[in-house]
N, C-alpha and C positions, 0 to 999 in steps of 0.2 A: 894834538889833533883838535880842531875846532868842533865843539859839540853841535849836533844837529837840532837837539831839543834841550830846552832849559825848563825845568819844573820849579815853579816859584810857589812857596807856601807861606802866606801871612800867618803869624802865630802870636797868641797872647794867652799865657797861662793855660797851656794844653797838656800838662804833664800826664793826665789820665789817658789821653788818647794817643800820645806820642809813641809808646812802645810798639803798638801794632802798626802805626804809620811808618815808623823807621824800618820795621821788618819788611813791610810792603815795598818801600822804596829801595831797600837793599837788594831785593829780588829783581829790580828794574835796572839798576845801575849798570851802565856800560860806557865805553869810551865815547859813545855818540850822545850821551846824556849827561847833563849837569843838574844838580839839585841845590836849590838855594832857599834857606829859611830867612824870612824877613820878620824880625821880632819887634813888637811894639812896646816892649818894656816888661816882659814876664818876670814874676818874682816867686814862682812856685816850683822852681827847679827845672823848668822846661829848657832853659838855655843850656844848662849843664848836660842834659840828656842829648841834645843835638850836638853839642861840642864833642861829646864822647863818640858820637856816631861817625864823625869825620866829615859830615856834610858841611857846606858853607853856611855860616851864620852871620847875618847882617843886622846892625841896629838901624831901625827905621822910625820915623815919626808915627805915633799911634794913629790908627785908623786903617781899615782894610784897604781902601783905595790907595792911600799913601804908602802902605807897606808893600802892596803889589807893585806899585810904580817904582819904588826903591829897588825891589828885587829885579825888575825888568831892566832898570838902568845899568845894573852890573852884570846882566846876563849876556852870554856870548852865542847862544843858540840861534839858529835860523827861525825856529818856531818856539814860542813861549806858551807854556801850559800853566794855568793858575789853578792851584789845588787847595781846597779847604783842609784843615788839619784833621777833620773827622771824616774824611773821604778816603777811599782806597781804590787804586787804579788796577785795571786788568794787567796781567803779566806782559802781554804783548802790546802795551799802549803805544809805544813808539811806532810800530808797524801800522796799527789802526789809525793813528793820527795822520800819518803821511799818505796812507791809502785813501782816507776820506778826502783830504785836500786835493789829491790828484784826480780822484773819481769825479768830484764835483767841480773841478777847475776853479777853486775858490781859495781864499786866504784865511779862513776862520772856521771854527766848528766847536763841537762839544760832544760828550758821550751820551749814550742812553743812560737813564737813571734807574737805580733800584736802591731800596733801603735795606738796612740790616735787620729786617723783621719780615715775617711772612704774613703779617696782619693784612686782611683784604683791603682796608682803607688805604694803607700805605702803598699797596700795589696799584690801586687806582690813582693815587697821587703821583706815583712815579710814571705811570703811563701817560697821564695828562701833561706832565712836564716835557716828555719827549714829543708828544703831539703838539704842544705849544711852540716848540722850536720849528717843527716841520710846517706848521700852519701859519704861525705869526712871526717866526724868525726872532724870537726872544729867548735867550739862554740865561739861566741863572748860574751863580757861582758854584753851587753844589753839583753841577753837571760837568765841571772841569772844562772851562772855556779855554780854547787854544787859538792862537793867532800868529801869523807870520810877523816877525819883529819889525820888518820894514813898514807894514801897515800900522802896527801898534804905535810906532814912533810918529808916523804921519798924522794919526788921530790925536796925539798928545797924551796917550795913556788913558787910564781910568779917570773919570771926572772926580774932582776932589769934593765929594759930598759924603755925608755920614751914613747914608743908606741908599739903596737902589742904584748903586754904582754899576752893578752888573746889567741891570735893565737898561740904563741909559747908555752904557757902552754897547749893548746889542743894537740899540737904535742908531748909534754912530756907525757900527760895523755895516749894517745893511744898506747904508748909503754908498758903500764902497764894494761890498762883496756879499755873496751868499754865506749863510752859516750852515755848514754841513753837520750831519749827525753821524758820528763814527759807529761802526758796527758793534763795538764792545760796550760793556756796562761798567759804569763807575758805581761803587757801593758807598752810600752815604749814611751816616748815623741818623736814626729817627729820634734822637734824644729830645729835641725841642718839642716834637709832637707828643711823645709819651709823657714828658714832664708837664706840659701845659694842657693835655687833653687833646686827642687827635682832631675831633670835629671842631672844637673851639679854636685850636691853632690854625687849622685849614681855613676856617671862616675869617680869622683875623688877617691871615696872609692875603687872602683874596680882597679883603677890605683895604689893606695897604696898597695893593696894586691898583685898585679902583681909584683911590684918592690920588695916587701918583699920576695916573692918566688924566685926572681932572685938574692937575696943576698944583696940588698941595706940595709945599716945600718939603724936601727930605728931612730938614731939621724938625719939622712938626711930626712927620711920619715916624721918626725915631722914638718919640714918646710912646707910640702905640707898639712899636716893634719890641721895646724893652720888656713889654708884658708877654711877649711871645717866646722869648729865649728861655 
């Protein structure tokens, strides 16, 4: 049976986050869904964990965009969902995805965002992420971008840049379709905010977006982003 949905997870040294992710994915697995890990060269035991899970594991050139494109190239689903390794999907994600696409008569979308903490600042950050999609049609990778494979192939996949590939891909999408917001929530780790200081990290992320819109090359933005992670 051909899968309706393909979930693609780019991975690099994610051993600490994988146990809970694999448990989450196991609860979703059905004959209508395939799950593909695209590994960029993990050396921390991540590959072994995925191999034992029984999910598909691909070798891919390092780089999030390249890994996601490699996973998409081998996917069979009608719709592709790109999932960060530190994010968790709602149990009924398949139904939510196809309902959103049908409701909005479009070919792409993402989930509402929430973080794995109740801190007020992170609740505000999550709210603004959903608002950004509805107002400006820009979705980020931690929101679980999904797209019909026919459109993904037409656009040539994610742009081969080291940073802001999700932002640029959103810009590509809106020339062809609306980006819908599914009713359910994707839960994403707040680790980069807690590790780097919440306000400091939020400010730097806004700064990166501002510089990107001003035309600064992603290669230059990557230097600033490394201080955020």
